[in-house]
C-alpha positions in Angstrom: 2.8 -15.0 6.2 4.1 -12.3 4.6 3.1 -10.0 7.6 5.6 -9.4 9.8 3.6 -8.8 13.1 6.1 -6.4 14.2 3.9 -3.7 14.1 6.7 -0.8 15.3 7.7 -0.9 11.5 4.0 0.8 11.1 3.6 4.4 11.3 1.1 5.5 14.3 -1.1 7.0 11.9 -1.9 3.8 10.2 -2.5 1.6 13.1 -4.9 3.7 14.4 -6.9 4.1 11.8 -10.4 1.5 10.9 -9.6 1.0 7.7 -8.1 -2.4 7.6 -8.6 -5.7 5.7 -7.7 -9.1 5.3 -6.7 -10.2 1.7 -5.8 -13.4 -0.1 -5.2 -14.5 -3.3 -8.3 -15.6 -5.6 -9.1 -16.1 -8.9 -10.6 -13.7 -11.2 -11.7 -14.7 -15.0 -8.8 -17.0 -14.7 -6.2 -14.4 -13.2 -4.2 -14.9 -9.5 -5.4 -11.3 -7.9 -5.3 -10.1 -4.7 -8.4 -10.0 -2.9 -9.9 -8.0 0.2 -11.6 -9.9 2.9 -13.9 -8.6 5.7 -12.1 -9.2 9.4 -15.7 -9.5 10.6 -16.7 -12.3 8.5 -14.0 -13.5 7.3 -15.3 -15.8 4.6 -16.8 -12.5 2.9 -15.1 -10.0 0.8 -14.5 -6.6 2.2 -15.4 -3.8 -0.6 -12.7 -0.7 -0.7 -16.2 1.3 -0.5 -18.2 0.2 2.6 -16.7 1.1 5.9 -18.8 -1.4 7.3 -16.7 -4.4 6.3 -13.3 -2.4 7.3 -11.6 -2.6 11.0 -9.3 -2.2 13.6 -6.2 -3.5 13.2 -6.3 -5.2 16.1 -9.2 -7.1 14.8 -7.6 -7.2 11.0 -4.9 -9.0 12.8 -6.9 -11.8 14.9 -8.0 -12.5 11.5 -4.7 -13.0 9.4 -4.1 -16.7 10.2 -7.4 -17.2 7.9 -6.1 -15.3 4.9 -2.8 -14.5 3.3 -2.5 -10.5 5.1 -3.2 -7.3 6.1 -4.3 -4.6 3.8 -5.5 -1.2 4.6 -8.4 0.6 2.5 -7.0 4.0 0.7 -9.2 7.4 1.7 -7.5 10.8 1.1 -5.5 12.0 2.6 -3.6 8.7 2.4 -2.1 7.9 -0.9 -0.4 5.0 -1.8 2.8 4.4 -4.2 2.8 1.0 -5.8 6.6 0.5 -7.1 6.3 -2.5 -9.7 9.2 -4.8 -10.0 12.0 -2.1 -8.7 14.1 -4.5 -6.9 16.2 -7.7 -8.5 16.6 -10.5 -7.5 20.0 -9.9 -5.5 18.1 -6.7 -3.7 19.3 -4.3 -5.2 17.0 -1.1 -6.1 16.0 0.3 -9.4 17.6 3.9 -10.0 13.5 5.2 -10.5 13.2 3.2 -6.7 16.1 4.9 -5.7 15.1 8.4 -6.8 11.3 7.9 -5.5 12.5 7.0 -2.2 15.2 9.8 -2.3 12.6 12.2 -3.1 10.1 11.1 -0.5 12.9 9.9 2.3 11.8 9.7 5.6 8.2 8.1 4.4 7.1 5.1 5.5 8.0 2.2 2.6 8.0 -1.3 3.2 7.7 -4.5 0.9 5.4 -5.3 -1.3 4.1 -8.7 -0.7 6.2 -10.4 -4.1 9.5 -9.0 -2.5 10.1 -7.5 -6.1 8.4 -4.4 -5.4 8.1 -1.6 -3.0 4.6 0.5 -1.3 5.4 4.2 0.0 2.7 5.7 1.8 2.2 9.7 1.4 -0.4 12.3 2.5 -1.3 14.7 0.1 -4.0 15.7 -2.8 -4.1 14.3 -5.9 -6.8 16.9 -6.8 -4.7 19.3 -9.0 -2.8 16.0 -10.3 -4.1 14.6 -13.6 -4.5 10.7 -13.2 -7.2 10.1 -14.9 -6.7 8.1 -17.9 -2.9 7.8 -17.5 -1.0 4.1 -18.1 1.6 4.3 -15.6 4.3 2.0 -16.7 6.3 2.1 -13.9 3.7 1.2 -11.3 0.6 3.0 -9.5 -0.5 5.8 -7.3 -4.1 5.1 -5.9 -5.7 7.3 -3.0 -9.3 6.0 -2.9 -11.9 3.1 -3.3 -8.5 0.8 -3.1 -7.2 -1.3 -0.7 -3.3 -1.5 -0.6 -1.7 -4.8 1.0 0.9 -4.0 4.1 3.4 -6.4 4.5 5.0 -4.6 8.0 8.2 -5.6 6.3 10.1 -1.5 6.2 12.7 -0.9 3.6 15.6 0.0 6.0 15.7 3.8 5.3 11.7 4.1 6.2 10.6 6.2 9.0 7.5 5.3 11.1 5.9 8.5 9.6 3.8 9.3 6.7 4.9 12.7 5.1 2.6 15.3 2.8 3.1 15.3 -0.4 3.2 18.9 -2.5 1.2 18.9 -5.8 4.4 19.4 -6.8 5.7 16.4 -5.3 2.9 13.9 -6.7 3.3 15.6 -10.5 7.1 14.8 -10.0 6.0 11.2 -9.5 3.5 11.0 -12.3 6.2 11.7 -14.6 8.2 9.0 -13.7 5.5 6.4 -13.3 4.8 7.3 -16.5 
């Protein structure tokens, strides 16, 4: 499993949410994709818009062996930042990843399931940040109607807290990922 069951790395705030799901790789339209699964009924998909298909962390942990890992459904103000392919085979972070981690120093950062990307968790509002229709080259920003994988494999510089990001911070991030 890609999930590190040492929960101390995952911020307490996330651990107390009831937005947890499981996930595993599925084939959809001939492509390998991460699909969310309902911890209450492990053979059924979870929906990022239906809280009845989400659970507590403990419930999702009890079902993790039947899947690939854990995920959390993002709802405002929780924001997930996915930095794709920002770590080389020797474990060195790209300049972009270093800039983003420096800007949001202190927030929770973990390795993505591939081991070549990073996930950052922030809180804030994207209401004043123009995202619609903007194709990002170096990652994604998610805040709702999405689930985000959680590995528990914290980056060393990470802290088990989630920082609040201002509109200025999020606008800066958008320019970095664009």
